N, C-alpha and C positions, 0 to 999 in steps of 0.2 A: 869179414865185412855186410855188412843186413845186404840183405838187394837189392833195397831202395836203393844206395848211397853204390855198388856197381853199374847200374842204372845211371843217375844220375852222375857219374864219372864219364862215360863216358861221352857226355854233354858234347863236345871237341866234337867228336866224329857228324853229327847227327845233321845238323846245317849240310853236313854233304850230302845224305835221302834222295832218291829220288825213288820213284814210282818205276817199277818193274818189273815183268812175269815170274812166276812161284813158281822151280822147278819140280815134276813131277819127282815125288820118295824125295825130299827135302825138306829141312830143319833153319829158323830161320833164327841167326845169333841177335838177341836181341838184352845185353851184359855181356863187356870184355871188357879185360882189367890183368895191369899184371906183360914180363917181356913181349908176350907173345900180340896184344889183346889190338895193333895193328894188321895182324896175322888175318885175326878173325874180328873187321870189326862190325859194329851195328849193323842190320840193315841184311848181308853175309849169307849167304845160300849154302849150309852142310849137307851135302852128297848121305846118300841112306849109309853106305857105302868108305865114305870119303872118313880117310884115319885123317883124327885129331892127333896134331902132340906136344904138347903140355910141356912147362918148362915149373921153374918151379916157381910160385908165385905167380901163376897164372891163374884165371879164373872165366870160361864162357859159362855160360848160359843162353841154352839154343832153345827154340818151340819148336814139339813138333811131335805131329797127331793131337793134337789134344793137349800135350800137357807140357811142362818146362824144366827143363833135364839141365841141372850144374854137374859141368867139368871141373877139375879142378886138375894144376901139374902141383910135379911132377907126372906125367902116363901119356899113354897111346889109348884111343876111344875109336868107340866105332857106336854111330846114332842108331843104328838095327835098328828096325821096325819096332816098333808092341805092335801085341797083338788087338783084335777087335775089342777084350775088351779098355781102352781107351776111347775107347766111346766119352765124345766131350759136352758133359754135363755141367760141369763144370762152364764153359764158355755159353751153353743152348742159356746158364740164369746169368750169368755175366749181357747178351747182347736181346735180352727180352723182354719186347716195351709192353710193362705192368703197365693195370689200369688202373686206378686213382685209386678200387678199393682193394688191388693187389698189393700197390706200396705202401699204406697203411700201415697194412697187414706186413712188411718188413721192414718198415722202419721203429716197430721195438722189438724185434729180435737182439742176440747180445744184452739179456738183461742176467742182474746178477755172476758180473765183475765180469763177461768174456768178454776181450776182443771182437769190438765193434770195427765191420770194413764195409766198406763205400759197398752194394751186395749187385748194384748194377755197372756197366760199361757208362749208361747211358744217363747216370748223376750227374750230375757238376755237383763234388765241392767245397764250398764255399769259402773253408782254413785253409786251398791250394791256388797259389795262382802259374797259369800256367796256357796252351793252348787246351781248345776242346774240341773232341772232332763230332760231331751233333746227327745219327738217324732223322730226325723231324724235326722241324728248328719250330712248328706248331706247339708241342711235347714236350723242355723243354723241363726237367723236374731237378730242383735245389736238392744237395743233402747236407744233415753236418752226423754226426760222427755221436754229440752228448744231445739227448730229445729234453735230458731232466724238467728242465727251465722251457717257460717260450721265450721266445730271442727275436727281435725284427731287425730284420738286414734290410740297406738301404744300397737301390740298385744305381747308378750314373755313369750315366758314358756323355761325350761329344758331342752336343747336339741333342742330348734326350734330358726331359725334365724327370727328374728325380722319381722314383717307384719305391716301398719298401713290399716285403715281404713279409710274412710273419708266420714265424713255425711256435702253431697250440705245443703249451706242454704236454709230454709226453712221445709229441711227432716229429720223424725224422727226415719227410719230407716233407716239397711245400713248390707247389709252382711257380713258373718261371713272372718275378712282376713285372707292374707296368703292359702299356693296351693294346704297345704291342711285342712278337717274338723281336728275340735276336739278331740281328744282325752278322751278316761273315761278316768276317775281317776286322770288322769294332773291339778292340777292346773298353769292358766293363766291369768300375768295380764296384764288387759287392763284397758288402764289409768293409772290412782290411785285404780282399784278396785283389787280386784282375785278373780276369779271365775274356781269353779271343777265341772266340767259336769259329771252328774251322765248316762247313756245312760235309758229308757224303752221300754223292751223286748213287750209289749202287753200296753195298753197304755187302758186303761178304759175308757170304758162310760157313767158310774153313775158320780155323783160328788164324794157322800161318797166313795167308789174303788179308784178314783181316790188321798180323802185327805190322804186313807190307805195309795196304793204307794208310793202319796209324802211322810209320814210323815217314812216310811221302809227306805226312801233312803235318808234321810235330808235333802230335797228338800224346808227347813219351808219357806223361801221367795214365794216360793209360793203360799204353803197353806195358806198363809200370803196372799195375791193378791188374790186366790179364798176366801177369807172370808169376804174380804172389796166391793171387786165385788158381791156378792151376800145375805150379809146381809138385814136383817129385822128384829122387830122387833116380840118378839116374841105375839101371841096373848093374 
C-alpha cells in the first residue's frame, strides 16, 4: 500500500488527535495500519529506545529526527536516533517562505517527464480538497502539478464575490485570488476542490513539532507531504 493510502487509511483516528507536547528523544507516528494500528495510533509518540513490536500485516510510519521511517511486521524494532547527518534539509526546503521570484523558479522544475511534487508546505494544491494550515495568510500561493498550458481557476466561498486566479503557461505557482486574504475556518471552492484554512500562530522549527501541530489542526495533506518528502528506509 502506498504511503498516501496508509495516511488516508488512518483517518478514523485523526479527529481524536489533540495538541500535546513532544517529549525529548521521541518520534511521531504519522501512519499506522494492520492488527497493531490501535497500539501505534496516528499522533502517538515513540521513545528512542522503545521496542516497536509488529505482527504480520502491520505497517507503522514514524517521523523522527527529520526523516520518516516505515516499519513493517512481523518483527521488533527500536527507533534509534540517527546521527547528525540526518539534518533536515528536506524539512527546511518545505517550510521556507519563498519570494515570488523563487516561486517561479520552483514552478518549472520537474520537466522532462520527472514526477512533479508540491515543493512547499505552504503552497495550496488546487487539485486536492481538505484542510490546509497557513503560516502567513497574506502570502498564500496556489500550486498546480502540470504547468504546461495556461489555466484559470475560480475561487468562491459563502458571502464572497467570486474571484479568479490565472496560471500563465509554464507557471506552476500563482498568488491567491481576490481582494482579501483567505479567512480562517472558511471553506473555499478552488476550481473543483474545496479547501478550509487553519492559521498557525506559531510555526515550529523542527519536524516532530511541526507534525504534531499539523495533526492537531487536521492538516493531514501536509503531514502526508512531509512524510513523502523526508522518507527514508529504517536502519
